[in-house]
N, C-alpha and C positions, 0 to 999 in steps of 0.2 A: 548306680555309679558307672561312669563311662569307662570302658575297657579298651585295650589296644586292639582287641578283636572286632571292635565296632566300626573300624574304617578299612578302606580298601588298601591293597598293596601298591596301587598306582593311581596317581592323580595328574591331570593336566597341569595344575598349578598348586604348589604348596606355598602358603604364606606363613611366615614365622613371626609371630607377634600380633597382638590384638589391640594395638593403639590406633591412633587416627590413620596412619599410613596403611596398616594391615587391614583395618576394617574397610576403608575406601577401596583398596585394591581387590579384596575378596568379593565385595559386593559387585563391582563393575565386571570382574572376570566371570563370576557365576551367572550374571544376567546375560552375558554374551554367549553362554553355552559351554564354558570350560568346566570340567569337573574340578572343583576347588575345595581345598581343605585349609582351614586356618588353625594353627596351633598356638596356644598361649598358656603359660605355666601358672597364671593366676586363677583364682576361683571364678572370675568373671572377666569380660573384655573391658577395654578402655585404656589400657596402658597406664602410665603415670599421670598423664594429663587428664584423662577421664576415668581415673581409678574408681572402681565400684559404681560406675554410672547406673547400673541396673539394680543396685542393692544398698546404696548409701543410706544410712539412717538420718542424714542431715536433710530435714524436710524443708527448712526455710531456704528458698532458692537464693536469697540475697547473700547468704553467708559465703557460699562457694563462688557465686557470681554467674552471670548468664553465659559467659564463655565456657564454663564447665558443663552446663546443661545442654549445650549444643552437641555434646558427645552422645546424647540419647538418640538423636536422629541418625547419626552414623551407625550406632549399634543396631538400631531397628532396621536400617537399610540393609545391613549385612545379614541379619537374621532372615529377612524377607527375600533375599536374593536367591536362596537355594544353596549357598555355600555351606559346607559342613564346618561348624565351629566347635573346636575341641578345646575346652578349658581344662586346667589342671594337667596340661600336657607339656612335658619338658623336652625340648629339642636339644640333644647333646652331641649330635654329629651332623656334618654336612660335607660332602666331598665334591670334587669337580665333575663327577658323573651324575650329580644331582640325586644322590642317595641320602635320604634324611633319616637319621636315627632319632626316635622319639620314645619316651616312656609315659605311659598313661595307666593309672590305677595299679601301679606296681609291676607292670609288664612292659617290655621293650619290643619295638618293632622297627623294621626298616621300610621306608616308603620310597618308591621310585617316582620322581617328579619329572614332568615334561619341562617345566620351568619352575624356578624358585624365586620368591621375593622375600628377601631378608628385611624385616621391619622391626628390628629389636630395639629401636629407639635409642635413648640416651641413658646415661647414669651420671651421678654427681661427681664433679671433679674432686680428686683428693684434696683435703684441707688439713695437712698434718701440722699440728701445733703441739707444744708441750702440754701433756695432760689430756689429749683428745681421746685416749682410750678409757678414761675414767667413766664409771656409771654416772649418768646425768649429762653426758655430752653425746649429742647425736646430730645427724644431718637434718637440714630443713626439709628435705624430701621425705625422710622417714616420718617426721612429725606431720607432714601433710598427708601422707598415706594413712596414718592413724585417724586423722580428722575425717578424711573422705570415707574410709572403709568402716570405721568404728564410731565416728562421731565424738572422738576423744579430743578434749581441749587441754593444753598444758595447764597444770596447777602449780602453785608456788611461784617463786621468783624466777622469771624466764628472761633470758638475755639472748638476743640474736646477733650474729656477727658474720660479716662478709659483704656480699653485694650480688647484684644481678636481679632480673625481673622476678624470679621465683621467691627470693627472700622477701621482697616487698609485697608480693601477692599473698604469701602465707601470713605475713604480719597483719594484713588487712582482714584475712579470713579468721584469724584468731581473735582479733578485736571484735569483729561482727558477731562471733559466737559467744562473746561474753568473757573472753580471756583477757589477761593483762600481760603487758610486756614492759619490763623495767627499763630497757634501753636497747637501741640498735647500734652496734659498733661497726661503723662504715670503714672497711679496710681498703677501699679503692684509692689509688694514688691520685692526687690532683692533676698531675701531669698527663693523665689519660685524656683530659679534655683537649690537649694539643693535637692528638691523633684523631679524636672523635669529631671535632668541629667541622672539618671538611665534609663530613657525611651528614651533618645536621639538616641541610635542606631536604634530602631524600627521606630522612627520618620524620620530618614534620609532615610529609605527604603520605606517610605510611599509616596503617591502622594502629600502630603501636603508640603513636605520639599522644593523642588525646587520652587514651586509656592509661598510659603510664603516668602522665602528669596528674590525672585524677587520683590515681592510686597513691602517689607520693604525698599529695596534699592530705588525703584521708589519714595516712599513717602518721605523718609528721605532726598533725594536729593533736595527737594523743600520746606519742612516744618520743622521748628525747633521742636525738641522733648524734652520736659522737664519732668524730673521725679519729682513727687509731692507726699507728704504724707498727705496733707489735701486739701480741696477744698470747695469753697463757691461761689454761684451765688448771686450777689449783684445788687440792683436796687430799684427803687421806684414803678412806675407803670409797669415797664418792666425791663428786663435784661440790665444793664449798664456796669458791670465789672465782671470779674472772679478773685477771690482772691485765692492765693496759695503761699506757701513758703515765706510769708511776702511780696509778690508782688501783685499788682492789674493790671490786663490787661483789657483795654477797649474791650467790645465785644457786638455785636448785636445778636449773636446766639451762644448758647452753646449746643453741641451735646454730650449726655452722653451714655456710653455703658460699661457694665460689663459682657458681654457674654449673652447667652440664656439658658433657662431651659425648661424642658418639660411642655407643656400645659396640665395639669392633670385634669382640672375641669370636663369634660364630663365623663372620665373614672372613676373618684372618685364617681361621682353621680350615676354611674351604679353599684357601689359596688365592683369595681376592687381593689384588695389589692395593697398597695403601700409600699415602703420602702425608707429609707433615703440613698442617694448616698453620701458618705462622701467625695469622690473625686470631684464630680461635685457640691456638696453643694446644693442639691435639692431633692425633692421627685420624684420617678419614679415607674412605675408599676412593680409588680412581674410577670415575664413572663417565659414561657418555650422556648425551642430552636426554636419553630415555631412562637414565639411571641403571643402565646395564653395566656390569662389572667386567674385569679382565677375564673372568671365567665364563665361557659361553653358557647362556641359559640361566645365569644367576644375576639378579638385580638387587640393589640395596636402596630402599626408599625410607622416607621419614627422616627423623633426626639422626638415624644411623648413617645417613649420607652426608651429614654436616648439620649443625644446629641451626634451625630456622623457625621452630615453634609448631604448635599443633595444627593450625589451619594450613600452613605450608606443607606439613607432613602429609595431610590428606591429599593435597593436589599432587604431590610427588608419588604417592601410592597409585593414584589414578593414571598418571603418565606411565609408570612401570607396568600397570595392568594392561594398558592399551598396547604396549609393546609385546606383551605375552599373547594377547589376543591376535595381533597381526601375525605372529609367528606360528600359532597353533590353529587358528580358525580365521584365515584372512578374509573369508566371506562374511564374517559376523560384523554387526554394527558396532562402531565405537563412537563416543562423543567427539566433538570438535576439539582436536588437540590444541589448536591455536588459542582457543578460549581458555582452556585449562592452563596453558603456559602463561597467558596474560595474568590470570588470577594468581599464579605462583609468583610471578615477577613482582606483583604488587605486595604480596606478603613478605617477600624477601628484601625489599628495598630499604627497610629500616634496620636490617641486621648489622651492617658494618658499623653504624653509629653505636649500637648497643654493645657489640663485641669490643670495640676500642674503649668505650667508657667503662665497661665492667671487667677490664683485663686485670687479673690478680697481680699483685706485686711479686717480684722475684722472691722476696724474703718469705712469702707465704707458700710459694710453689717449691722452693728449695730450702727445706729446713736444715738446721745445724745440730751438732752435738748429739745428745742422748734422746732427741725427739724420735719416736718410733715412726718408721715409714711403712714397713710391711707388718701390718697388724697380725696376720695369720702366723708368721714365724718370728715375730717380735725382733725385727731387725731395725737398727737405728740408722740415722743419717750418717753418723760418724763411721759406722762400720762400712756403709756403702762407699763413702769417700775414701776410706783406707783401702778398700778392695780396688777401687779405681786407680789409686796411686801405685798399687802392686802390679797393675797391668790389665785389670779387668776392662775389656773394651765395650761391653754392652750388657743389656739385661739378661740375655741367655747365658752368658758366662757367669753373671751374678748368681744365677740359680745354683751353679756348682760351688761358687765361693760361699754363699750365705743362705741358699734356699729361698731367696726372694721370689715371690710369685708362684710358689709351689703349694700354697695352702688352699683351703676350700674356695676362696674368691678368685683364684687363678689370675691374680694380677689386677683385678678390677679396682682395688683400693690403693694400689701402689705403683702400677705400671708407669703412669706418666711421671710420677715423682722420681722413680728410679732412673728413667730415661734422662730427665732434665738434670738430675744430680751428676750423673756420669758425664753428660755433655759439658756441664759447667766445669767439672773437675779436669777434664781432658782437653778443654778448649775446642770442642766440636759443636756442631749443631745437633739438635734432636733428630733430624732426618738422617744424619750420618751415624748416630748411635743406634737408632732403630728401636723396635719394641719387642716384647716377648714373642718367641715362636710358639704359636698355639696349636695344639693337637687335640683331637677328640679323646675322651669326652670333655666338652667345653663347660659342662655343668656336672655336678656330682651325680653319679648313678651307681646303684648298688650292684654287687655281684649277682644277687638274686635276679635283678632285672635283666642283666646281660645274659644270665643263664636261661631266661625265658625266650630268648631269641631263637627262631628256627635256624637250623644249621644249614647255611647256604653260602655261596660265594659273596653275595652282597652283604650279608651280615658279618662275615669275616673281615671284609674290607673296612666296613664302618667301625668295627671294634678296634682293629689294628691301626687304623688311620693311614 
């Protein structure tokens, strides 16, 4: 078992996250001669896109698709590069001095990094509807993780709801694996086409177009697709029905998905400046052309820099790695940056069309009444709106009012919803309302782990934030 004592106290480059961006960055930096360590909290590398790429029990390559198996080359390249890859490692702290707090095997250590690349990827956008906390309701990403990592296919009456590329990809994967889907409830407003159409020409020239149309045809040939304006999960001790458009459909499993957003917690805790992306409806870091952030020496690559997909994430990781190499070993060889940027531009050109087409309706992002918003503290939409009416100006004050964002997930499941609810209630923009103020530890860490830290100034600073 890997222990915290197995790695050095200083590395030229620390990469946080073992998805496509992290793997590509670590491989390139290590080959250039930088002492490089990659930390990922999962049992194996791959991130969500290439989850369990080295251990998946899904042997039939056609089930997950060839795009998934491309991750094997990235993982192999990183392993062969000489980078130290540490899985089962939870990074819980990062500060402006590039001190990285990490726990491995029940022990915590502080690593000094010359440069840091935050490649923490994305997480699913909150999709709060009535009944979404019932057993039998889960995210599409969670179901895909079970399929990739464990080979598990949904049984019983399965309904999928929402929109976005992942929803359709998962539907195809479930069908290829022998599963059945009762219906797909499409929640995307028709008016989205008005904003998406101007971007259609670029989309048709992008790698997404042919793949996306093929995927849609494959799924629609086997599953009824119903457009809905409202949605509710109903049941007593577990999910029994899905209610929509005045109908009630019996269901054992409801998979929800409204796209993904950058996982910003670690970068925000490090002091990286963020801004509101009005097209993707989320906060994302403010970055330069090399994905360097407002904090010197800290870069953010991959979907954590803004949603663009797995292939684009890898190119972003390479660009960030090139910047680290130039800063620390300017004499080392780096690939042609112009070529990398051209590949990235091609991968990103279809994104505006997809973003506008799959933009969730306000009603699904801003729930009402007794719908739970903060699952950890069981705070409802009505409570949040009432607190805003009393003068609560933002998510950080909402912590004092209602404890929103103070549970184990630290706002990952409610942050955007809380921001948008306050903004709508007070007549402000999400940018004006802001996001949770995040401090270390950004992931749960035990007192025993903290007690294992050597007592020194660096460790004190990391723990106290």
